[in-house]
C-alpha positions in Angstrom: 10.5 -11.3 1.3 10.0 -8.2 3.5 7.6 -7.0 6.2 4.0 -6.1 5.5 2.8 -3.9 8.4 -0.8 -3.2 9.4 0.1 0.5 9.1 0.6 0.1 5.4 -2.9 -1.4 5.0 -4.4 1.4 7.0 -2.7 4.0 4.7 -3.8 2.0 1.7 -7.4 2.0 3.0 -7.5 5.8 3.4 -5.4 6.4 0.3 -2.6 8.3 2.0 0.8 8.5 0.3 3.2 5.7 1.4 6.9 6.3 1.6 8.9 3.1 2.1 12.5 3.9 3.2 14.7 2.1 2.0 13.1 -0.4 -0.3 13.8 -4.0 0.4 12.7 -4.9 -3.1 10.2 -7.4 -1.6 6.5 -7.8 -1.3 5.9 -4.3 0.2 7.5 -2.6 -2.7 5.6 -4.8 -5.1 2.2 -3.9 -3.5 3.1 -0.2 -3.3 3.9 -0.2 -7.0 0.9 -2.3 -8.0 -1.6 -0.2 -6.0 0.0 3.1 -6.9 0.1 3.9 -3.1 3.3 5.8 -3.1 7.0 4.8 -3.5 9.5 2.4 -2.2 12.6 4.6 -2.3 15.9 3.4 -3.6 17.9 6.5 -2.8 18.0 9.8 -1.0 16.9 11.8 -4.1 13.7 9.7 -4.5 12.9 10.3 -0.8 13.5 14.1 -1.1 11.5 14.4 -4.4 8.5 12.4 -2.9 8.4 14.5 0.3 8.6 17.8 -1.6 5.9 16.7 -4.0 3.6 15.6 -1.3 4.3 18.8 0.7 3.5 20.9 -2.3 0.2 19.0 -2.9 -0.7 19.5 0.8 0.0 23.3 0.5 -2.2 23.5 -2.6 -5.1 21.3 -1.5 -4.9 21.1 2.2 -4.5 17.4 2.1 -2.7 14.5 0.4 -4.1 11.5 -1.3 -2.8 8.9 -3.7 -4.8 7.7 -6.8 -4.8 4.1 -5.6 -5.7 1.3 -8.0 -9.1 0.4 -6.6 -9.2 -3.1 -8.1 -6.0 -4.2 -6.4 -6.9 -2.3 -3.2 -10.1 -4.3 -2.9 -8.0 -7.5 -2.7 -6.8 -6.3 0.7 -10.2 -5.4 2.2 -11.5 -7.2 5.3 -14.4 -8.5 3.2 -12.0 -10.1 0.6 -9.8 -11.4 3.3 -12.8 -13.0 5.1 -13.8 -14.6 1.8 -10.3 -16.1 1.5 -10.5 -17.5 5.0 -13.9 -19.1 4.2 -12.5 -20.7 1.1 -9.5 -22.1 3.1 -11.7 -23.4 5.9 -14.2 -25.0 3.3 -11.2 -26.8 1.7 -10.0 -28.1 5.1 -13.5 -29.3 6.1 -13.9 -31.2 2.9 -10.6 -33.0 3.2 
């Protein structure tokens, strides 16, 4: 359920905060939560709080970054995706 855009994976790769508005309670929200990449907002207050928090971090540090779960992030790397394709193709060839 939901839409997984390439922009999400780009942000995940560079560990930029992700704000999903409004959450569809689908796969995107699940991956955002599992990777700690940001939030999938359920209401206006969550949106406001996240933006203010990220803005304040930007003012203090000069940049924003999320402490993304590296183990889960790695699952979405091009290297891991290529390995998955190889496994699928190998299974198809042996059938």
